[in-house]
Steps between C-alpha positions, in 0.01 A plus 500: 500500500847352516574282196152575359431531132296814423373560148241707319292282266335659196278344235409665171217477250596373151500870401787556743295710742528425870238248622608440861774580750580376846787424733613158614735400779623143472219427253219638720301813417537794738354849495270639233433295187359707212327408173411724206255502214677489163403866457734583790222573751542332838289182527578378850710518813537239770717481810719202588683401817730196488343371179136525613233755423464722808355850492283654233410392148377770263399477135408773253332516162701620202350848543599519867181402684556297816344155448622310807630587845550214742703416808698176500668312784716192449379464141125517577248781494481631856337833578309750285417402141347724233468466125351731240342463156680658201251788534645583843188383687548267794482129409547333840613589848556323824756342727704183481656302781759235412376481140127479577229765496378610843244749625296720266590433137324680215495443125380770261352495150664688213253788556617538863192352664540225759479153348553304820612559856585239759604487863757223504583337832810283538522204733 
């Protein structure tokens, strides 16, 4: 990283509490980018390589329940994807390939029962 500009970027809520933090090299995000609820609880984490989302995205409710876990490649969903209702029950699950759903994808109602399930075939 010869002659590179590395800096930690932080944003704050009007209250002064930390809202987000990440690292940039030459203006591009790298590593883990984190966001918080104003209460101080972690809201989300995402991984960046050379300015693009690559890796996992995770989001939590203010009381710490996991609401989203998804794999991302080159800025698009790619791999396993799961989301949960605020109750902690599964909301949807499936797999993405290059930003599009593929294979068995299931959506759930708030009560946890299956709302819809599809087998998605890509050309």
